[in-house]
N, C-alpha and C positions, 0 to 999 in steps of 0.2 A: 202500804200504797196499793193503788190499783194500776197495773202496768199493761199497756197494749204493745204487742209485738206483731209486726207484719213480715211475712216470709214470702219472697217472690221467686226464689231460685234454689235449686237443690243444695248447693254448698252452705247456704245460710241456715239450713236445718242443723248442721253440725255446729256452726258458730253459736247458735242460741241454745243448744241442748244443755250444756252445763250451766248457763246463765239462768235458764228457766228453773232448773233444779235448785240452784242457790236461792233464787227469789222465793220459791215456795217453801223451802226449808226455813227461811226467815219470816214466814207468815204473810208474805205479800200475795195478793191476788193477781194472776196473770191470765190474760186472754190473748189468743193467737189467731190472726187471720192469715190466709195463705192464698197464693195465686196458683192455679193449675198450670204447671209448666214442668217439662222434663220429668225427673223423678221426685219432685218436691213432695207430692202427696204420699207416695210410697215410702219415702224416707221418714216423713212425719209419723206414719203408722208404725214403721219399723222401730222407731225410738219412743213409741208410746206417747206422742205429743198430740193432743186433741186440738183441732183447728177448725175455724169457720172458713169454708172455701168461698172466696170472693173473686170472681173474674178469672180469665185465662189469658195466656200470652197472645199477642196480636199477630204473630207470624213474622215473616221476613220483610214484608213491605212496610214502608213508612205510613201509608194510609191505614193499613190494618193495625199497626201499633197505636196510631193516634185514636182510632175508633175504640179500641180496647181500653186505652187510657182514660178516655172520657167516661166510658161506662163504669170502669172500676172506681174512679174517683167519686162518682155519684153514689155507688154502692157502699164504699167505705165510709163516706159521710153519713149515710143512713145507719150503718152499723155502729159507728162510734158516738154519734150524737146522743146525749143524755145518759151515757154510761158512767160518767164521772171519773174518767181516767186522769191520773195524776201525772203520768209521763208516757211517752210513746217512743219505742226503740225500733230502729231499722238497720239493716246492712244493705245499703244501696237502694232501698225502696223509697223513691221520691213520691210515690203514691201516698205513703204514710205521712211524710213530712208536710206535703201540701195539704192533706186533710187535717192534720194536727194544727197547722197554722190557722186554717179556716175556723177551727173549733177552739182556738186559743189554748191548746194543750202543749206544754213544753215537750220538745222532741229532740232526739239525738239520732244522727245518721253516722254510719261508719262505712268505710270502703278501703280497699288497698290497691286500686288501680286508678290513677288520676286522670286518664285521658278519655274517659267516657263523658264527653263534653256536655251533651244535652242533659244526661241524667244528673250530673253534678250541678249544672246551672240551676236546675229546678230543685234538686234535693238539698244542696248546701244552703241556698238562699232562704229556703223555707224553714230549715231546721234552726233550733236555738243552740245546738251544740254539734260540732263535727269532730269525730275521733278517728285518727288514722295512724298508721305506723310511722315511726320517726325516720324511716328510709326515704319517705317522700319529701322532697324539698318544699319548704313553706311557700316559696314564690310561685310554685306551680298551682297552688290552691287559691291564691289571692284573686285570680280571675273569676272564681266562683263565689266571691264574697266570703270566703272562709279565711279569717285572720284571727290571731289571738285577740281577746281571750275566748272568742267563740271556738277557736281551733285548739284542739288538744292532741298530743301525741302519746303513743305507747311504744315501748321498746320491743324489738323482735318481730316475729310473725304472728298473725292472729291464730295460725295453726298451732303455735307453741302453747297457746292458752286452751283451745278447745280439745286438743289431743293430749293434754297433760295427764288425764286419767285413763288413757287408752292402754289396755293390755291386749295386744293382738290375739285374735282367735285363729290358730293355725288350721282349724278344720275348714276354713274357707277354700283352701286348695283342694280338699277332697270333694267339697260341694260342687266345685266347678270341674272336677275330673282332671286336675292338673298333675303332671308327672314331675315330681321333685328333682329328678335327675336332669331334666332339661332346663335350659335358661328360661326363666319366667319373666315376661315383659308385660307391663300394663300400658295400654295405649288409650289416650283421650283425644277425640277429634276436636277441631276448632269450633268456636261458638258461632256457627254459620248464621244464626238468626239474630246476632247482636249487631246493633247499629255501629258499634265501634270496631267491628272486624269486617271490613269490606275490601278484602285483598285476596286476589287469587293466590292460593298457597298450595302448589303441587307437592311440596315436600312431605306433608303428612301422608297422603295416599301412596306416594312412592315408598315411604317407610313401611306402611301396612303391607304392600305387595312384597317387599323384600323380606320381611320377617315371616309372612304367612306361608312362604314357600320353603322355609328351612326346616329340616327334620331334627335339629338340635335345639329348637326354640318352640315355646308355646306362648302365643301373644293373646292376651285378654283385652278385647276392645270394649270400652265402656262408653257407648254412644250417649249423646245428650238428648236426642229426639228420635222418634221412630224412623224418620227418613234416613238418618245416618245408619241406623241398625240394618235397615233393608239394603242399603248400598254396600255395606261390608259383607253381609251374607251373600249377596249376589256375586261376589268375587269367587266364592267357592274354594278358597284357599285352605289347605289341610291343617295348617298350624294356627289358625285363628279360632278363638272362642268368643262368642258374643252372648252374654247372659240375657235371658228373657226378661228378668226383673231386676230391680235394684238389689245390689249386693253390699256386703260389708266392705266397702272400698278401702277403708283405712287399714283393716286387717290384711287385705289383699296387697296393698302397697307395701306394708311392713314385711310381708313374706316374699315380695318380688325381688328379682335381681336387678331390675332396671325399670325406669318409668320414662315414657316419651309422651309428652303432652303438648297440644297446640293451644291450651288454655292457660289458666293461671293457678287456680286453687289446687289442682292435683300436683302441679310442680312444687308448690310450697308445702303441701302435705308430705311429699317425698323428702324434700329438704329437711323438714322438721323431724322426720323419722330416720334420717341418716341414710336414705336410699339414693343411689346414683340416679340423676334425672337430667334429661335433655329437653330443651324447648324447641318446638318448630313454629312458635307463634309468629304470625305474619304481620301483625300490627306494630305499633310503636311500643317499645318496652317501657314499663313504668319504673319508678324508683326502687321498688322492692326487688324486682327481677334484676335490675342493674346492680344492686348491692349483692344479691346472691351470686351473680356471675363474677363480680370482683372477688368475692370470697371463695370461689371455686366450688360452690355448692349447687350450681346450676350451669349446664353447658349448652350453648347454642348449637343446634345441629344444622349443617348445610348439606350433608350427604349421608344417606343411610349406611354407607360402607364405613363411616367413621364410628359407628356404635361399638362400644366395648362389650361384646356378648360373652360374659363369663359369669360363673356362679359367684354370688356375693358371700363374703364372710360376715354373717349377721352379728357375730360377737364384736366385730370391729366398728359397728355403727354406733354413733353417739346421738343422744337426744337432749334437748334443752326443754325442760318442762316449766311453764310459767303458770302462776296462780290465776285461774279465771275470775276469781273474786276481785282482782285488781282491775281487770278489764271491765267488770260490771260496775265498779266504782266510778270509772270514767264515763261510762254510758249514762249512769244515773245522775251525773252532775249537770244536766241540762237546766239552765236558769228559767225563770218564768217566761212564758210566751208573750 
């Protein structure tokens, strides 16, 4: 087969990494397009994935997003037309599913947060297959035109699949100059430029300030965009570390004592790796996070003073590894467009 994959955000690089490997090992031809946003291009290079760069993020305003969307759709159509793709795969890229529908290419979209309303209205209706975790109630997806048999579910977290082959590299701590005797915390800011996260959320900056002033803690902040990085550096807090470039975040999480994230993917990576994790997300919780909270694998944070800042016993952590080939089978099940 000839497979087209479109990657529009940093976490999706990790999701597709093992799937691209499996496809190529099976003799299929894979072409990747990518949007310039956050650490997406850096991570593609880090993992040795060649991609054609098509478009960039439109910024925080609705007008900027709309203008970037139109330009990118036109560019993707020009890219994909005449290339003979048999199937197109995305994780949340409605740009891909809209373009694939226009070109009559079967497409699959996947996601694990169900309240990105506009994204899913476009992406799910255009796709010929929708694949999501079984923690999301089916009735929440019907509003997007995603119903069986178009809708398929997979067990567990997507992170269980793409982290299955991860053997953490402990040298990431040395690369960042971290002191193993101190409590190591990984912090991830909120997705400020996302349309589905329009809530004032003072809890995360309060947490950053509280941890950045402690001498028994080293907190590594992994910003999404340059503006977040500059804002954290401007605080001048002694216990904060802000990497200049993309790092092996999964190895860092596996070596950390604690993760505090205002987003989603890093929360789930921590849960998948058996690392204690707190969420400061200010939007509506999705089904996956609801299930993780019920299971005690994710804790909502309401006050930084509630953080349990202790060294973690790594030997006590448990991991559930799932076969990424099973995920790939679901994604490749898209019927004819």
